[in-house]
FISE-40382 format. One record per atom (N, C-alpha, C): x, y, z; residue in one letter. Coordinates in pm, whole numbers, padded with zeros to 5 digits, always signed. Layout:
BEGIN
XYZA ...
end
This chain:
BEGIN
+00166-03355-01089M +00076-03253-01146M +00058-03139-01047M +00075-03017-01089P +00062-02904-00995P -00079-02896-00936P -00085-02852-00813E -00214-02829-00747E -00216-02685-00698E -00302-02604-00754Y -00306-02462-00726Y -00409-02429-00618Y -00371-02337-00531K -00464-02284-00432K -00457-02132-00434K -00572-02073-00409Q -00581-01926-00411Q -00593-01872-00270Q -00517-01769-00242F -00511-01709-00109F -00590-01578-00111F -00705-01573-00041P -00786-01451-00042P -00747-01356+00070P -00783-01230+00056L -00764-01133+00163L -00864-01163+00273L -00814-01190+00394S -00902-01223+00506S -00943-01097+00581S -01050-01109+00659D -01095-01001+00746D -01000-00996+00865D -00908-00899+00865T -00804-00892+00969T -00851-00826+01096T -00972-00777+01100A -01028-00717+01222A -01179-00716+01208A -01244-00690+01316E -01390-00698+01321E -01456-00597+01227E -01530-00649+01129G -01612-00564+01045G -01541-00496+00930G -01414-00525+00904L -01345-00459+00794L -01391-00517+00661L -01396-00433+00560T -01443-00477+00428T -01336-00467+00321T -01228-00394+00348E -01124-00376+00247E -00992-00343+00314E -00884-00353+00235A -00751-00320+00285A -00665-00277+00167A -00560-00201+00196D -00465-00158+00094D -00342-00249+00098D -00295-00291-00017I -00174-00371-00024I -00054-00278-00008I +00023-00297+00098L +00141-00214+00122L +00264-00269+00053L +00294-00396+00076A +00415-00454+00018A +00405-00606+00017A +00456-00665-00090W +00467-00810-00097W +00599-00853-00037W +00597-00959+00040R +00719-01017+00097R +00770-01135+00014R +00695-01170-00090V +00735-01280-00178V +00714-01237-00322V +00767-01318-00414K +00748-01293-00557K +00723-01426-00626K +00669-01426-00746P +00646-01551-00817P +00775-01634-00827P +00762-01762-00798G +00878-01850-00800G +00936-01878-00663G +00899-01798-00564D +00949-01817-00428D +00884-01940-00364D +00965-02015-00290T +00913-02126-00210T +00880-02074-00071T +00759-02102-00024V +00716-02052+00106V +00680-02169+00197V +00684-02143+00327T +00649-02244+00426T +00518-02205+00494T +00460-02297+00569V +00334-02272+00639V +00354-02158+00739V +00260-02063+00738N +00260-01946+00828N +00370-01845+00798N +00430-01854+00681Q +00528-01752+00642Q +00454-01624+00603Q +00509-01508+00644I +00450-01380+00607I +00470-01357+00458I +00360-01332+00385V +00370-01313+00241V +00335-01172+00196V +00257-01098+00277V +00214-00966+00234V +00185-00879+00355V +00208-00749+00340E +00172-00652+00443E +00060-00566+00387E -00050-00555+00463V -00164-00476+00419V -00195-00371+00524V -00260-00265+00481E -00306-00161+00572E -00457-00159+00571E -00514-00183+00688T -00659-00178+00702T -00698-00040+00751T -00824-00025+00780A -00872+00102+00834A -00821+00125+00975A -00760+00024+01036K -00716+00037+01173K -00565+00029+01190K -00496-00051+01108A -00352-00068+01130A -00289-00140+01012A -00156-00143+01013A -00081-00224+00918A -00068-00364+00975A -00097-00465+00891V -00100-00604+00937V -00022-00691+00840V +00057-00785+00895E +00128-00882+00813E +00046-01010+00807E +00026-01063+00687L -00057-01182+00670L +00029-01304+00640L +00012-01412+00718P +00082-01538+00688P -00002-01624+00595P +00062-01718+00530I -00011-01808+00440I -00023-01944+00507I -00138-02010+00494P -00159-02135+00567P -00106-02260+00498P -00039-02245+00384W +00013-02361+00312W +00161-02344+00281W +00222-02454+00243A +00359-02452+00190A +00352-02478+00041A +00447-02424-00033G +00447-02445-00177G +00527-02338-00249G +00494-02317-00375V +00565-02220-00460V +00465-02115-00509V +00499-01989-00492V +00415-01879-00539V +00416-01877-00691V +00299-01877-00752T +00290-01875-00898T +00243-01741-00954T +00163-01669-00875E +00109-01543-00929E +00065-01450-00816E +00096-01322-00832L +00045-01217-00744L -00062-01142-00823L -00181-01134-00767H -00294-01081-00844H -00315-00931-00827H -00254-00870-00727V -00274-00727-00702V -00139-00661-00680V -00136-00531-00702E -00013-00454-00692E -00011-00375-00561E +00108-00344-00512P +00118-00254-00396P +00049-00121-00426P -00029-00075-00328G -00102+00049-00346G -00248+00029-00382G -00284-00092-00428Q -00423-00119-00464Q -00507-00143-00339Q -00634-00102-00346T -00732-00131-00242T -00810-00254-00283T -00815-00352-00193V -00874-00482-00225V -00985-00514-00126V -01097-00565-00174E -01207-00605-00088E -01176-00739-00021E -01226-00754+00101V -01209-00880+00174V -01271-00993+00093V -01198-01105+00082G -01244-01219+00006G -01187-01227-00133G -01122-01119-00181T -01062-01118-00313T -00933-01200-00314T -00914-01280-00417T -00790-01357-00430T -00674-01263-00457T -00569-01273-00376I -00454-01185-00395I -00329-01262-00435I -00329-01394-00418L -00210-01473-00449L -00252-01614-00488L -00182-01673-00584T -00202-01812-00620T -00071-01886-00601T -00080-02007-00547M +00042-02085-00525M +00019-02231-00561M +00127-02297-00593D +00125-02440-00622D +00167-02514-00496D +00074-02588-00437V +00104-02658-00312V +00162-02797-00339V +00175-02835-00467D +00236-02964-00502D +00333-02944-00618D +00438-02862-00595P +00528-02829-00707P +00607-02948-00759P +00624-03052-00677D +00702-03169-00720D +00617-03272-00793D +00486-03245-00803G +00398-03336-00876G +00382-03470-00811G +00379-03472-00677K +00368-03600-00606K +00223-03644-00588K +00130-03562-00626A -00011-03599-00612A -00046-03711-00708A -00154-03783-00681A -00195-03894-00766A -00227-03845-00906A -00190-03919-01013P -00221-03876-01150P -00370-03869-01175P -00407-03790-01275A -00549-03766-01302A -00622-03894-01340A -00551-03993-01405A -00618-04114-01451A -00649-04210-01339A -00584-04195-01226A -00605-04287-01114A -00741-04261-01051A -00789-04365-00979E -00916-04349-00910E -00900-04247-00798E -00988-04152-00789P -00973-04050-00686P -00988-04110-00547P -00900-04071-00459A -00906-04119-00321A -01017-04047-00248A -01089-04116-00159P -01202-04053-00090P -01162-03931-00009P -01042-03930+00044A -01000-03820+00133A -00936-03707+00057A -00945-03707-00074A -00878-03602-00152A -00980-03526-00233A -01053-03432-00174P -01155-03355-00247P -01091-03261-00347P -01166-03228-00449A -01114-03138-00552A -01104-02997-00500A -01189-02963-00403E -01186-02829-00347E -01163-02840-00198E -01098-02742-00143E -01069-02741+00000E -01099-02604+00055E -01167-02597+00166E -01199-02469+00227E -01080-02421+00308E -01037-02298+00284M -00924-02243+00359M -00971-02199+00496M -00911-02254+00601K -00949-02217+00736K -00902-02076+00765K -00975-02000+00848P -00932-01864+00879P -00798-01865+00950P -00716-01763+00922L -00586-01751+00986L -00604-01722+01134L -00514-01775+01214V -00521-01753+01358V -00505-01605+01387V -00603-01548+01458G -00594-01408+01495G -00638-01313+01386G -00696-01365+01276Y -00732-01277+01166Y -00878-01291+01128Y -00967-01289+01228G -01109-01286+01200G -01167-01425+01180G -01295-01424+01156S -01366-01551+01152S -01418-01588+01014S -01393-01506+00915K -01447-01535+00784K -01364-01643+00715K -01431-01734+00648A -01360-01836+00573A -01379-01808+00426A -01279-01841+00347A -01288-01818+00203A -01263-01948+00130A -01348-01980+00035G -01329-02102-00040G -01221-02087-00142G -01154-02198-00175T -01050-02197-00276T -01078-02307-00375T -01044-02288-00498T -01066-02388-00600T -00936-02412-00673T -00930-02529-00734R -00811-02561-00812R -00807-02473-00936R -00688-02424-00970R -00671-02330-01080R -00607-02403-01198R -00669-02393-01317A -00613-02457-01435A -00492-02381-01484A -00397-02455-01542R -00278-02389-01596R -00313-02305-01717R -00248-02192-01730K -00273-02104-01844K -00228-02173-01973K -00308-02163-02075G -00269-02217-02205G -00301-02363-02221G -00349-02431-02116A -00379-02574-02125A -00520-02596-02176A -00539-02702-02256T -00673-02736-02305T -00740-02827-02206T -00874-02839-02212P -00945-02922-02114P -00905-03069-02121P -00869-03119-02241A -00838-03261-02254A -00711-03293-02178A -00710-03401-02097P -00593-03432-02016P -00471-03463-02100P -00491-03522-02218A -00374-03563-02297A -00316-03451-02379A -00386-03341-02393A -00337-03232-02478A -00225-03158-02410A -00124-03123-02488A -00011-03046-02433A -00049-02900-02423A +00008-02829-02326P -00023-02686-02313P +00017-02609-02438P -00073-02524-02483A -00044-02443-02602A +00048-02329-02564A +00139-02291-02652P +00228-02178-02622P +00147-02051-02604P +00177-01979-02499A +00102-01858-02466A +00168-01735-02523A +00086-01643-02572A +00138-01514-02616A +00178-01434-02495A +00258-01329-02515P +00297-01247-02400P +00174-01196-02327P +00161-01228-02200V +00046-01187-02119V +00094-01090-02013V +00022-00980-01998A +00068-00873-01911A +00082-00915-01767A -00009-01006-01721E -00007-01035-01580E +00093-01144-01542E +00170-01196-01634T +00268-01298-01602T +00394-01233-01549T +00431-01252-01422P +00551-01190-01367P +00675-01244-01436P +00777-01164-01444R +00901-01203-01509R +01017-01159-01420R +01091-01258-01371G +01205-01227-01286G +01166-01156-01158G +01043-01181-01110G +00999-01120-00985G +00937-00983-01004G +00950-00924-01125Y +00895-00790-01149Y +00750-00802-01193Y +00662-00732-01127V +00520-00730-01163V +00484-00590-01210V +00447-00572-01337P +00412-00438-01386P +00294-00381-01309P +00297-00252-01285L +00189-00186-01213L +00080-00144-01312L -00033-00211-01307A -00144-00181-01397A -00272-00236-01337A -00382-00166-01358K -00510-00211-01309K -00564-00324-01397K -00654-00407-01344P -00706-00521-01422P -00760-00486-01561P -00837-00376-01578P -00884-00344-01713P -00770-00314-01810P -00663-00253-01757V -00547-00223-01842V -00476-00352-01879V -00468-00446-01786R -00405-00575-01814R -00483-00649-01924R -00616-00645-01915K -00697-00713-02017K -00678-00647-02154K -00673-00513-02154L -00650-00443-02281L -00517-00482-02342L -00413-00489-02258A -00280-00526-02308A -00281-00667-02365A -00354-00757-02298K -00361-00895-02346K -00435-00901-02480K -00545-00824-02491D -00622-00823-02616D -00542-00767-02732D -00457-00668-02703L -00379-00603-02810L -00243-00667-02831L -00212-00770-02749G -00084-00838-02765G +00035-00757-02717G +00013-00670-02618V +00121-00585-02566V +00175-00645-02438V +00307-00656-02430D +00373-00708-02311D +00395-00593-02213D +00328-00596-02099L +00340-00486-02001L +00481-00474-01945L +00558-00582-01950H +00695-00576-01897H +00783-00481-01978H +00742-00455-02101S +00824-00369-02188S +00787-00222-02176S +00687-00189-02092L +00638-00052-02082L +00683+00016-01954L +00694+00146-01961T +00717+00230-01844T +00592+00312-01820T +00531+00293-01705G +00404+00362-01679G +00420+00512-01672G +00323+00584-01724S +00328+00730-01725S +00251+00792-01609S +00173+00712-01537A +00095+00767-01424A +00181+00771-01299A +00123+00831-01197D +00194+00846-01070D +00239+00711-01016D +00365+00702-00975G +00417+00578-00920G +00454+00476-01025G +00457+00515-01155G +00493+00421-01260G +00381+00329-01303G +00257+00363-01269V +00143+00279-01305V +00115+00292-01456V +00098+00179-01522I +00072+00177-01666I -00075+00207-01693I -00100+00297-01787T -00236+00338-01819T -00281+00281-01953T -00410+00300-01985R -00462+00256-02114R -00391+00327-02230R -00360+00457-02209D -00290+00531-02314D -00152+00471-02341D -00084+00427-02234D +00047+00365-02252D +00035+00240-02338D -00069+00160-02313V -00088+00037-02389V -00121+00068-02535V -00209+00167-02557H -00244+00204-02695H -00124+00257-02771H -00040+00337-02704R +00080+00388-02771R +00172+00274-02812R +00187+00176-02723A +00273+00062-02755A +00214-00020-02870A +00082-00035-02869A +00018-00113-02976A +00030-00043-03111A +00035+00092-03109N +00045+00170-03233N +00189+00193-03276N +00283+00134-03201G +00423+00146-03239G +00490+00273-03196G +00435+00340-03094S +00499+00462-03044S +00636+00427-02987S +00733+00514-03012A +00871+00488-02968A +00883+00480-02818A +00816+00570-02747A +00828+00572-02601A +00701+00632-02542A +00663+00585-02428P +00543+00643-02365P +00570+00784-02316P +00464+00862-02314A +00478+00998-02264A +00510+00994-02115A +00595+01083-02070V +00634+01090-01930V +00549+01194-01860V +00481+01152-01758S +00394+01244-01686S +00476+01336-01598S +00432+01458-01586T +00500+01553-01498T +00452+01538-01354T +00350+01456-01334V +00297+01436-01199V +00383+01332-01128V +00438+01367-01014E +00521+01275-00937E +00479+01281-00790E +00455+01161-00733N +00411+01151-00593N +00287+01236-00566N +00200+01245-00668G +00077+01319-00651G +00088+01468-00674G +00212+01520-00693Y +00230+01664-00710Y +00231+01701-00858Y +00149+01798-00894D +00140+01845-01032D +00197+01986-01039D +00313+02004-01103P +00374+02138-01111P +00285+02240-01180P +00200+02193-01270A +00114+02286-01343A +00015+02355-01251A -00038+02282-01156T -00136+02339-01063T -00076+02372-00927T +00049+02322-00906R +00117+02337-00776R +00033+02278-00663R -00026+02162-00693E -00108+02091-00595E -00062+01946-00585E -00077+01890-00466R -00046+01749-00444R -00172+01678-00397R -00208+01572-00464R -00328+01497-00431R -00291+01361-00372R -00347+01331-00257V -00319+01206-00188V -00450+01128-00173V -00454+01003-00217P -00578+00925-00203P -00618+00910-00056P -00748+00917-00031I -00800+00901+00105I -00827+00753+00126I -00746+00689+00208K -00762+00547+00232K -00693+00508+00363K -00708+00381+00401G -00641+00331+00520G -00684+00400+00647G -00585+00428+00733V -00612+00487+00863V -00678+00624+00850V -00632+00704+00753R -00689+00838+00735R -00837+00829+00700R -00874+00737+00613K -01013+00720+00573K -01099+00679+00691K -01049+00585+00772A -01124+00537+00888A -01137+00646+00993A -01029+00723+01015T -01033+00831+01114T -01136+00937+01073T -01135+00973+00946A -01229+01074+00898A -01373+01029+00917A -01402+00903+00884A -01538+00852+00899A -01581+00851+01046A -01488+00810+01134A -01522+00804+01276A -01547+00942+01334A -01464+01039+01295M -01479+01174+01350M -01608+01240+01301M -01642+01219+01175V -01767+01275+01122V -01886+01211+01192V -01881+01079+01209Q -01989+01009+01278Q -02008+01063+01420Q -01897+01081+01491S -01905+01129+01629S -01956+01273+01635S -01900+01359+01550A -01935+01500+01555A -02083+01524+01524A -02140+01439+01436Y -02279+01461+01395Y -02377+01368+01466Y -02327+01287+01560T -02415+01198+01635T -02422+01237+01782T -02306+01258+01843A -02300+01289+01985A -02294+01441+02005A -02389+01499+02078P -02383+01643+02107P -02266+01672+02202P -02162+01736+02149H -02040+01761+02224H -02051+01885+02314H -01998+01871+02433V -01977+01984+02522V -01831+01976+02567V -01760+02089+02566T -01620+02091+02608T -01600+02191+02720T -01534+02146+02827E -01502+02232+02941E -01352+02237+02961E -01306+02347+03021F -01162+02370+03034F -01126+02395+03181F -01003+02358+03216L -00955+02379+03352L -00804+02403+03349L -00760+02510+03417T -00617+02540+03428T -00573+02508+03571T -00463+02433+03585I -00422+02386+03718I -00271+02403+03738I -00235+02417+03865D -00095+02422+03907D -00051+02279+03939D +00039+02225+03858V +00081+02085+03877V +00223+02077+03935V +00266+02181+04001T +00399+02179+04061T +00418+02062+04157T +00321+02035+04248P +00337+01919+04336P +00350+01787+04260P +00277+01772+04151M +00287+01650+04071M +00426+01636+04010M +00480+01745+03957M +00612+01740+03896M +00720+01713+04000M +00702+01765+04122E +00798+01737+04229E +00792+01590+04269E +00670+01535+04277L +00656+01393+04309L +00717+01308+04198L +00697+01350+04076R +00754+01275+03962R +00905+01266+03974R +00972+01376+04005E +01117+01375+04018E +01160+01286+04134E +01084+01286+04242K +01117+01203+04358K +01102+01055+04323K +00993+01019+04255L +00970+00880+04219L +01073+00828+04118L +01116+00913+04028K +01214+00871+03927K +01346+00829+03991K +01373+00883+04109K +01498+00849+04179K +01482+00728+04271K +01358+00679+04285S +01335+00567+04374S +01370+00435+04307S +01392+00332+04389R +01428+00201+04337R +01313+00140+04258R +01191+00161+04305E +01076+00101+04239E +01058+00148+04096E +01090+00274+04068F +01071+00331+03934F +01201+00335+03855F +01302+00261+03898N +01428+00257+03826N +01407+00198+03686N +01447+00273+03584G +01431+00227+03445G +01293+00248+03388G +01201+00305+03465V +01064+00329+03417V +01053+00472+03364V +00995+00486+03246K +00973+00618+03189K +00843+00675+03248K +00860+00760+03350L +00744+00816+03419L +00713+00954+03364L +00605+00966+03290T +00568+01091+03224T +00444+01151+03290T +00419+01281+03269P +00294+01340+03318P +00170+01269+03266P +00180+01206+03148L +00066+01133+03093L +00028+01015+03182L +00126+00953+03245A +00096+00842+03336A +00015+00892+03456A +00051+01010+03509F -00026+01068+03619F -00168+01100+03573F -00182+01152+03449A -00315+01184+03396A -00399+01058+03381A -00336+00949+03334A -00408+00823+03318A -00458+00771+03452A -00373+00779+03553K -00413+00733+03686K -00525+00820+03742K -00515+00950+03721A -00618+01042+03769A -00753+01015+03703A -00751+00987+03573V -00876+00957+03501V -00941+00831+03557V -00860+00728+03581C -00916+00602+03633C -00978+00621+03772C -00912+00699+03857L -00965+00724+03991L -01092+00810+03985L -01089+00915+03902A -01204+01005+03894A -01324+00937+03831A -01300+00842+03740A -01411+00772+03674A -01491+00687+03771A -01429+00644+03878K -01501+00566+03979K -01604+00653+04052K -01571+00781+04067R -01663+00873+04134R -01769+00928+04039R -01736+00934+03910T -01832+00981+03810T -01837+00879+03697T -01905+00766+03717P -01905+00658+03618P -01971+00694+03485P -02046+00804+03483D -02114+00843+03358D -02016+00867+03244D -01895+00920+03275V -01799+00949+03168V -01744+00822+03107V -01761+00710+03175N -01711+00582+03126N -01825+00495+03073N -01945+00554+03060A -02060+00482+03007A -02070+00506+02857A -02167+00442+02792V -02184+00459+02648V -02331+00456+02613V -02368+00534+02513W -02506+00543+02464W -02529+00432+02361W -02622+00343+02388D -02658+00235+02295D -02787+00275+02225D -02773+00328+02105E -02889+00378+02031E -02984+00266+01994E -02929+00152+01951A -03014+00042+01906A -03101-00013+02019A -03041-00028+02137A -03115-00083+02251A -03188+00023+02332A -03159+00152+02300Q -03214+00262+02377Q -03181+00247+02526Q -03050+00225+02549E -02999+00210+02685E -02867+00286+02701E -02836+00324+02825I -02703+00373+02859I -02633+00259+02931I -02518+00218+02879V -02444+00104+02933V -02332+00155+03023V -02340+00122+03151Y -02235+00161+03247Y -02134+00047+03258Y -02010+00078+03230Q -01905-00024+03221Q -01818-00020+03348Q -01810-00133+03415D -01737-00140+03540D -01590-00175+03516D -01533-00115+03418Y -01392-00132+03383Y -01353-00013+03296Y -01225+00017+03292V -01176+00128+03208V -01075+00072+03108V -01116+00068+02983H -01023+00036+02874H -00979+00172+02817H -00862+00216+02860L -00818+00353+02834L -00748+00365+02699L -00807+00446+02611G -00745+00472+02482G -00647+00587+02491G -00533+00574+02422I -00432+00678+02417I -00412+00718+02271I -00451+00839+02236A -00436+00884+02098A -00288+00899+02065A -00245+00837+01956A -00103+00840+01918A -00090+00878+01771A -00002+00972+01744A +00026+01012+01605A +00132+00920+01548A +00103+00862+01432T +00197+00772+01365T +00215+00817+01221T +00318+00766+01152P +00337+00803+01011P +00215+00774+00925P +00132+00677+00965R +00014+00641+00886R -00110+00715+00931R -00099+00798+01035G -00214+00872+01082G -00241+00847+01229G -00356+00894+01274L -00394+00883+01415L -00447+00744+01447L -00391+00683+01552V -00443+00555+01602V -00467+00571+01752V -00560+00489+01805V -00594+00499+01947V -00592+00358+02009V -00473+00305+02039P -00466+00175+02106P -00514+00186+02251P -00552+00074+02308K -00612+00073+02441K -00524+00004+02545K -00531+00054+02668I -00475-00016+02784I -00592-00084+02852I -00597-00216+02845R -00709-00292+02900R -00708-00287+03053R -00826-00268+03111D -00842-00266+03257D -00740-00174+03322D -00729-00054+03266A -00633+00043+03318A -00662+00080+03462A -00789+00070+03503D -00825+00106+03640D -00769+00009+03743D -00724-00108+03700S -00667-00205+03793S -00514-00195+03803S -00455-00102+03729L -00309-00091+03725L -00259+00018+03820L -00139-00004+03873S -00074+00096+03956S -00013+00204+03868S +00038+00310+03930L +00102+00417+03854L +00220+00364+03775L +00300+00279+03835K +00415+00221+03767K +00371+00134+03649K +00269+00051+03671E +00220-00036+03564E +00162+00045+03449E +00095+00154+03482L +00044+00242+03375L +00158+00305+03296L +00263+00347+03364A +00378+00408+03297A +00443+00309+03200A +00460+00184+03246V +00519+00081+03160V +00428+00053+03040V +00297+00041+03065A +00202+00013+02957A +00200+00125+02854A +00208+00249+02901L +00209+00364+02810L +00332+00363+02721L +00447+00330+02778T +00570+00326+02700T +00563+00219+02592T +00516+00100+02629E +00504-00009+02532E +00403+00025+02423E +00292+00081+02464L +00185+00115+02370L +00231+00218+02266L +00296+00324+02313T +00339+00430+02220T +00453+00384+02131T +00543+00301+02183D +00653+00250+02101D +00601+00164+01986D +00506+00077+02018V +00448-00010+01915V +00371+00073+01812V +00300+00175+01859A +00222+00259+01767A +00313+00335+01671A +00423+00390+01721R +00514+00466+01635R +00581+00377+01531R +00599+00249+01565E +00657+00155+01470E +00554+00106+01369E +00429+00146+01386G +00324+00104+01295G +00282-00040+01312G +00304-00098+01431K +00276-00239+01453K +00157-00263+01546K +00080-00159+01572T -00039-00177+01656T -00138-00269+01585T -00184-00372+01652T -00278-00466+01591T -00420-00409+01593T -00505-00451+01499P -00643-00404+01500P -00714-00433+01631P -00687-00550+01690A -00754-00587+01815A -00721-00491+01927A -00599-00433+01923A -00556-00342+02030A -00629-00209+02025A -00703-00183+01916M -00771-00055+01903M -00923-00067+01914M -00970-00182+01959L -01114-00203+01972L -01158-00196+02118L -01281-00155+02140G -01343-00168+02270G -01298-00070+02377G -01263+00053+02341G -01225+00151+02441G -01346+00208+02515G -01322+00262+02636T -01430+00324+02713T -01405+00472+02741T -01278+00515+02731F -01242+00655+02756F -01107+00678+02688F -01086+00802+02640T -00962+00833+02567T -00894+00956+02623T -00760+00952+02622I -00678+01069+02655I -00597+01105+02530I -00596+01232+02495T -00510+01281+02388T -00413+01382+02446T -00285+01357+02428N -00181+01440+02487N -00131+01543+02385N -00202+01656+02375V -00161+01760+02280V -00041+01838+02334V -00010+01820+02461G +00103+01891+02521G +00237+01854+02461G +00249+01734+02406V +00378+01693+02347V +00411+01778+02224V +00312+01845+02167F +00335+01931+02052F +00347+02078+02094F +00352+02102+02225G +00361+02240+02273G +00230+02314+02271G +00120+02241+02260V -00014+02301+02254V -00074+02304+02394V -00143+02414+02427D -00199+02429+02561D -00330+02354+02581D -00418+02358+02480T -00549+02294+02496T -00613+02275+02360T -00735+02221+02362G -00808+02200+02237G -00949+02155+02268G -01026+02126+02164T -01163+02075+02180T -01169+01939+02111T -01124+01834+02179P -01114+01702+02114P -01251+01644+02081P -01255+01562+01978I -01377+01494+01936I -01379+01354+01998I -01494+01318+02052I -01510+01189+02120I -01499+01075+02020I -01431+00968+02060N -01426+00849+01977N -01562+00780+01977N -01608+00732+01861P -01735+00658+01858P -01732+00540+01955P -01843+00518+02024G -01849+00410+02121G -01806+00451+02260G -01770+00580+02278E -01731+00632+02408E -01813+00757+02438E -01797+00810+02560S -01877+00927+02597S -01794+01046+02640S -01660+01032+02645A -01578+01144+02687A -01434+01126+02642A -01363+01237+02630I -01221+01237+02594I -01155+01355+02663I -01036+01333+02717L -00962+01436+02789L -00839+01476+02710L -00821+01606+02687A -00700+01658+02624A -00610+01714+02733A -00483+01673+02732V -00384+01717+02829V -00287+01812+02760V -00275+01934+02810G -00193+02035+02747G -00049+02038+02795G +00028+02130+02739A +00169+02145+02774A +00184+02203+02915A +00291+02165+02983I +00321+02218+03116I +00421+02332+03099I +00381+02451+03150R +00463+02570+03129R +00492+02640+03262R +00607+02706+03269D +00637+02793+03382D +00551+02918+03369D +00465+02943+03467T +00366+03049+03458T +00353+03122+03592T +00337+03254+03591P +00311+03328+03716P +00181+03279+03778P +00182+03250+03908W +00066+03191+03975W +00060+03245+04118W -00059+03276+04162V -00075+03329+04297V -00077+03214+04397V +00019+03216+04491V +00029+03113+04595V +00035+03184+04731V -00067+03161+04814D -00072+03223+04946D -00057+03375+04937D -00123+03434+04840G -00121+03579+04826G +00001+03635+04758G +00095+03549+04715E +00216+03596+04647E +00224+03537+04506E +00283+03615+04416I +00299+03567+04278I +00430+03488+04269I +00418+03364+04228K +00535+03277+04212K +00530+03209+04075K +00645+03161+04030V +00650+03086+03904V +00621+02940+03936V +00517+02887+03874R +00473+02750+03900R +00461+02671+03769R +00452+02540+03781K +00428+02453+03666K +00277+02445+03644K +00233+02498+03532V +00089+02510+03506V +00052+02439+03375V -00062+02372+03377M -00111+02306+03255M -00261+02326+03244M -00312+02302+03122Q -00456+02312+03097Q -00512+02176+03058Q -00633+02151+03102L -00707+02031+03067L -00834+02072+02994L -00877+01990+02899S -01007+02013+02836S -01077+01879+02823S -01204+01878+02859L -01285+01756+02856L -01403+01775+02763L -01411+01689+02661S -01530+01686+02575S -01614+01566+02615S -01746+01586+02629F -01831+01473+02666F -01962+01476+02589F -02022+01360+02580D -02148+01340+02509D -02261+01383+02602D -02331+01493+02566H -02433+01548+02655H -02557+01459+02665H -02568+01356+02581R -02679+01261+02597R -02656+01174+02721R -02530+01149+02753V -02494+01058+02862V -02449+01135+02986V -02371+01240+02964V -02308+01314+03075V -02371+01453+03084V -02429+01484+03199D -02481+01618+03223D -02366+01713+03258D -02396+01842+03253G -02293+01942+03283G -02234+01925+03423G -02318+01894+03520Q -02268+01876+03657Q -02170+01759+03665Q -02207+01648+03603Q -02121+01531+03608Q -01988+01555+03536Q -01996+01619+03418G -01873+01649+03346G -01784+01742+03424G -01843+01843+03488S -01765+01939+03567S -01701+01873+03688S -01777+01786+03755E -01722+01717+03872E -01607+01625+03834E -01623+01557+03724F -01514+01468+03679F -01389+01548+03648F -01403+01656+03571L -01287+01737+03534L -01223+01798+03658L -01304+01842+03752A -01249+01899+03876A -01172+01793+03956A -01223+01669+03957D -01153+01562+04028D -01018+01531+03963D -01017+01522+03831V -00890+01498+03761V -00792+01610+03790V -00840+01735+03786G -00753+01848+03815G -00699+01845+03956G -00784+01809+04052A -00740+01804+04192A -00634+01697+04213A -00649+01582+04147L -00552+01474+04159L -00418+01511+04097L -00419+01586+03991L -00294+01628+03927L -00230+01745+04002L -00314+01832+04059A -00260+01946+04134A -00199+01902+04267A -00256+01797+04324D -00205+01746+04451D -00228+01596+04457D -00131+01516+04410P -00149+01371+04405P -00183+01307+04539P -00153+01378+04651A -00186+01323+04783A -00337+01308+04802A -00415+01380+04721V -00561+01370+04730V -00607+01228+04699V -00525+01153+04627A -00563+01018+04584A -00593+00926+04702A -00531+00953+04819I -00554+00864+04932I -00694+00883+04991I -00762+00988+04951T -00898+01011+05000T -01003+00943+04912T -00961+00886+04798Y -01056+00826+04703Y -01083+00681+04744Y 
end
């Protein structure tokens, strides 16, 4: 006798309430093993692959790619006893075989547990001896692995009207079946109307509409919260980094840095960690609930990274304890993982300071917004050949701009200025580091 279990969407990171279904890795009828990846979802922080804690056969997918699902919602049903080896219903129930089983949280995917219950077969009557009644075409029954794209109310309408969703072509964006499509089919319309809207673009208005969700939704909420909570002050500094660039070329040829991608960003990261020791206020945080300023004796350095899914800020843990070489290696690994869209939610939590490298886009400077939970952010601009006065003579030098935004509740103007000046001095002449 089949034994059905329901797989709910788990909390894949601290405090998340919903996620978008990106892609299914299985289809109805597939046999899966314990911890096999079955679905890829996008949370407010990252794209995450979810494994399933049981082995068995997938019987039903409850949501479509592109749908936003609340944590705890059942997204998949599977038969964990497809061979019918479980004890028959007439036998005395064994003490160790409860009718319901609590699904333990997935390793690394939060602490919430979701209950699961046995699912009755469709079309079956309550009486054990009764044979399953033949079912009419039901929209949500997958056929050959194909799952029609339709929202739950549309599926119910199709079931009530006796319309098979597999026979319809959706007229909405992305092929999603609408209520009108179902009504046309029920009324015997030859073919559903074809929408002119494709990928959100409407030729009639010459506009493209994109739903606000996932990383973009989370980024927008965080930036609005920061902008309207922390009083921002931004200061700017232009520096000659020719000595830094000369040292970079020298180190790249050394044995120690062989194979290491040593970028100006690595020097900036090291400079921030050193300067933060002299001005710890920039690495502190305002705790509104406790009415305290928390000074953190560690630097979890966030690096803003642009990805196809939007802006993410993964962290280098205890960056202040790393050497220049170790920072360079960590930066390379961090940015590679971010560009592949594989940054985990845990990697983006608990930062104390952030660097955003706008210079990679050829931009000189900006007024960056502080990440919530932090008190400062440094923008690093492009390095350009620029006329510069050296010992009374005009020479062409490597020049860059820095901009520091800080929370004026935590960091006073003097402290912010001293920190920015220290970072600039370390980049203008890395030898200054031996005096710290």
